[in-house]
C-alpha positions in Angstrom: 130.0 15.7 -166.0 126.8 15.5 -163.9 126.6 19.3 -164.7 123.7 19.3 -166.9 122.1 16.9 -164.6 122.8 20.1 -161.7 121.3 22.5 -163.3 118.3 20.2 -163.7 117.7 19.8 -160.2 119.0 22.9 -159.0 115.9 24.9 -161.4 113.4 22.1 -160.5 114.5 23.0 -156.8 114.3 27.0 -157.1 110.8 26.7 -158.7 109.7 24.3 -155.6 111.1 26.6 -153.0 109.4 29.7 -154.8 106.1 27.5 -154.1 106.3 26.7 -150.5 104.2 29.3 -148.4 105.8 32.3 -146.9 105.9 31.2 -143.2 108.8 31.4 -141.1 109.0 27.3 -140.3 109.9 27.4 -144.3 112.5 29.7 -143.6 115.3 27.6 -142.5 114.0 24.8 -145.5 114.6 27.5 -147.7 117.9 28.8 -146.5 119.5 25.8 -146.1 118.8 24.2 -149.8 120.3 27.8 -150.9 123.1 26.8 -149.9 123.8 24.5 -152.6 126.4 22.0 -152.7 127.1 19.3 -155.2 123.6 18.0 -156.2 126.3 14.8 -157.0 123.5 11.9 -155.0 120.8 13.6 -156.5 122.4 13.8 -160.4 123.0 10.4 -159.8 119.1 9.7 -160.4 118.8 11.4 -162.9 121.7 10.0 -165.1 120.1 6.7 -164.2 116.9 7.7 -165.9 118.5 8.8 -168.3 121.0 6.1 -169.0 118.7 3.4 -168.8 115.1 5.6 -170.5 116.7 7.9 -172.0 114.4 11.3 -170.5 116.7 12.7 -167.1 113.2 14.5 -165.9 111.4 11.0 -165.6 112.9 11.0 -162.1 113.1 14.7 -161.5 110.8 14.1 -157.9 112.4 11.0 -157.1 115.9 13.8 -157.4 114.3 16.0 -155.9 113.1 13.9 -152.9 117.1 12.4 -152.5 118.2 15.8 -152.5 116.3 17.0 -150.1 116.6 14.6 -147.5 120.2 14.8 -147.8 119.2 18.6 -146.6 117.3 16.7 -144.4 119.7 15.0 -142.6 122.1 17.6 -142.5 120.4 19.7 -140.8 119.6 17.2 -137.7 123.6 15.9 -137.9 124.9 19.6 -137.6 122.5 19.3 -133.9 124.2 16.6 -133.5 127.6 17.5 -133.8 126.9 21.1 -132.8 128.5 22.3 -136.0 128.5 26.3 -136.5 129.6 26.1 -140.1 127.7 24.2 -143.4 129.1 25.6 -146.1 131.1 28.0 -145.5 127.8 29.6 -143.9 126.0 29.5 -139.8 124.2 26.0 -139.7 120.2 26.3 -139.4 120.3 25.9 -135.5 123.0 28.4 -135.6 121.3 31.1 -137.3 117.3 30.6 -136.5 117.6 28.0 -132.7 118.0 24.2 -131.9 114.3 23.7 -131.9 113.6 25.8 -135.1 115.9 23.7 -136.8 114.3 20.0 -135.6 110.9 21.2 -135.8 112.0 22.0 -140.3 114.1 19.2 -140.4 111.1 16.9 -139.5 109.4 19.5 -141.9 111.4 19.2 -144.7 110.8 15.0 -143.8 107.4 15.3 -144.3 107.6 17.2 -147.7 109.9 14.7 -149.4 107.4 11.9 -148.9 104.4 14.2 -150.0 107.0 14.8 -153.4 107.9 11.1 -153.6 104.0 10.8 -153.9 104.0 13.1 -156.7 105.9 11.4 -159.2 104.6 10.3 -162.1 106.3 6.8 -161.9 104.1 5.8 -158.8 105.7 2.8 -157.9 105.4 1.7 -155.0 108.9 -0.4 -155.0 110.9 2.5 -155.3 108.8 4.5 -152.1 109.9 0.6 -150.2 113.5 1.6 -151.3 113.7 4.9 -151.0 111.8 4.4 -147.2 114.6 1.0 -146.0 117.0 3.8 -147.0 115.8 6.4 -144.5 115.5 3.7 -141.7 119.4 2.3 -142.5 120.8 6.0 -143.1 119.0 6.8 -139.0 120.4 3.5 -138.6 124.5 4.4 -139.6 124.1 8.1 -137.7 123.1 6.2 -134.5 126.4 4.0 -134.7 128.0 6.8 -135.3 127.0 8.5 -132.7 128.0 5.3 -130.1 131.7 5.0 -132.2 132.0 8.0 -130.6 131.9 7.2 -127.0 133.4 3.7 -127.8 137.0 3.1 -127.2 137.4 0.0 -129.5 135.7 -0.4 -132.6 136.3 -3.6 -135.2 137.0 -2.9 -138.8 133.8 -4.6 -139.7 131.8 -2.3 -137.0 133.5 0.9 -138.9 132.3 -0.7 -142.9 129.1 -1.5 -141.4 128.4 2.0 -139.9 129.7 3.6 -143.4 127.4 1.5 -145.1 124.7 2.9 -144.0 125.6 6.7 -142.8 126.6 6.8 -146.7 125.9 4.5 -149.0 122.9 3.6 -149.1 121.9 6.8 -149.9 123.9 6.6 -153.1 122.6 3.4 -154.1 119.3 4.5 -153.3 119.5 7.6 -155.3 120.7 5.0 -158.9 118.4 2.2 -157.9 115.2 4.7 -157.8 116.2 6.3 -161.3 117.1 2.7 -163.0 113.7 1.9 -161.9 112.5 5.1 -163.6 113.8 4.9 -166.4 112.8 1.1 -167.1 116.2 -0.7 -165.7 114.8 -4.2 -165.2 115.3 -5.5 -161.3 118.4 -7.0 -162.0 120.1 -3.8 -163.4 118.2 -2.1 -160.4 120.1 -3.9 -158.5 123.3 -4.1 -159.8 123.1 -0.6 -159.8 122.5 -0.3 -156.4 125.5 -2.7 -155.6 127.2 0.0 -157.3 125.7 2.6 -155.6 127.0 0.6 -152.2 130.7 -0.7 -153.4 130.9 3.2 -154.8 129.4 5.6 -151.3 131.6 3.1 -148.9 135.1 3.4 -151.4 134.1 7.2 -151.0 134.1 7.6 -147.7 136.9 6.1 -147.0 138.6 8.6 -149.4 137.1 11.3 -147.4 138.2 10.1 -145.1 142.2 9.5 -146.4 141.5 13.3 -147.7 141.5 14.7 -143.6 144.5 13.7 -142.7 146.5 13.7 -146.2 144.5 16.5 -148.1 146.1 16.8 -151.1 146.3 20.4 -153.4 145.3 23.4 -152.3 141.3 23.2 -152.8 140.6 21.6 -149.8 138.1 23.1 -148.0 138.0 21.6 -144.2 140.5 21.8 -141.2 143.5 19.4 -141.6 142.7 16.3 -139.4 139.7 17.6 -138.3 138.5 13.2 -137.7 141.7 13.0 -136.0 141.1 15.6 -133.2 137.8 14.8 -132.7 139.1 10.7 -132.3 136.3 9.5 -135.2 136.9 5.8 -135.4 138.1 6.0 -138.9 139.5 3.1 -140.4 142.6 4.8 -139.9 142.0 5.0 -136.4 140.8 2.1 -135.9 144.0 0.2 -137.3 146.2 2.5 -135.6 144.5 1.9 -132.3 144.3 -2.0 -132.7 147.8 -1.9 -132.6 149.3 0.2 -130.4 151.8 -0.5 -127.3 150.6 0.3 -123.7 152.8 2.8 -123.6 151.6 4.1 -127.2 147.7 3.8 -125.3 149.0 6.3 -122.7 150.5 8.5 -124.6 147.5 8.8 -127.3 145.1 9.5 -124.5 147.2 11.7 -122.8 147.5 14.0 -126.5 143.0 14.2 -126.2 143.1 14.9 -122.4 145.8 18.0 -122.3 144.9 21.3 -122.3 147.8 22.5 -123.1 149.1 20.7 -126.8 148.3 22.3 -130.2 145.8 21.2 -132.4 148.4 21.1 -135.1 150.6 19.0 -132.4 148.1 16.4 -131.7 147.6 15.8 -135.5 151.1 15.4 -136.1 151.5 13.1 -133.3 148.8 10.8 -134.5 149.8 10.5 -138.6 153.3 9.4 -136.7 151.8 6.7 -134.9 149.5 6.5 -138.5 152.9 6.2 -140.8 154.8 3.8 -137.9 151.6 1.4 -138.5 150.4 2.3 -142.4 147.3 2.8 -142.1 146.7 5.0 -145.0 148.4 2.0 -146.9 145.9 -0.4 -145.7 142.8 3.0 -145.6 144.0 2.9 -149.9 144.1 -0.9 -150.4 140.2 -0.8 -149.1 138.8 1.9 -150.9 140.6 0.6 -154.3 138.6 -2.4 -153.3 135.7 -1.6 -153.2 136.0 1.0 -156.0 137.3 -2.8 -158.3 134.2 -4.5 -156.9 131.8 -1.6 -158.3 133.4 -1.3 -161.4 132.7 -5.1 -161.6 129.2 -4.4 -160.5 128.9 -2.0 -164.2 129.7 -4.5 -166.1 127.1 -6.8 -165.0 124.6 -4.5 -165.9 122.9 -4.6 -169.5 123.9 -1.0 -170.6 125.7 -0.6 -173.6 129.5 -0.2 -173.6 129.0 3.2 -173.9 126.5 4.3 -171.0 129.2 1.2 -169.0 132.4 4.2 -170.0 129.8 6.9 -168.4 129.6 5.3 -165.1 133.4 4.0 -165.0 134.4 7.7 -165.3 132.2 9.1 -162.5 133.1 6.9 -160.3 137.0 7.4 -161.7 136.7 11.3 -161.3 134.9 11.2 -157.7 137.9 8.4 -156.8 140.1 10.8 -157.7 139.3 14.2 -156.3 141.0 16.2 -154.2 138.6 18.3 -152.1 
């Protein structure tokens, strides 16, 4: 349902990339953006502008800023994760070098700020929302890295981390579009809250799909988060319920060089089933999704516009990849 907005963003990004200088430092940026993606965050900016102002193009600069900022975070995330592939292609630091990836990422963030300044809205509040979000995303990434080294992470800590790392950018995208479209401060905040709750539900759903994929469209390796010992809601819940003997067993799985990845995933999932962590994750996801729908209903949007947002939220929660 966001396809028409994605087309607008893709066209704008293509023109923008063509306008950039031919210096080699811009090549990784052009490469990264041209890898594509769903553009769902930036599409939400245009959607919100459309719902409130009747013209998605009013927020095209804000949407581009959201999309390019997201790509900036991916370039640097891939370096930190030592990832070799992004969207089925070489990551920037693999194709060029780590130094090139860092520098092009820095340049990309500078370009994002330049694009925002060129916006027709020239609204300082919009800039404040964006830069606050940029700070929070970095804080979230930092927490995620810290959690990799911690043996114990609480559910509250995990939820705070995914709010910062994932949800705030979704919320920012919606709020900026609403503000450009002329929404009241109250409605813009409801859209922001909708984005926070939906973003958290989105990440929990993503964590579930990693261990319990549906159908054949799921593109990632099954149990990738388990193999990396990522502190997802399910993994945290399992750890908090393990007996002393089971904790020793789990540690031995990760310390062994002889156990195949598939076997590690299978044995962890046996413990997942034993302690009902999938059901817990589904309940938490549904709670945040329900709260997100409540946020929509509190806006002053007409019923048709509310239904558009509800349908988007439903489709996001029903995806299987």
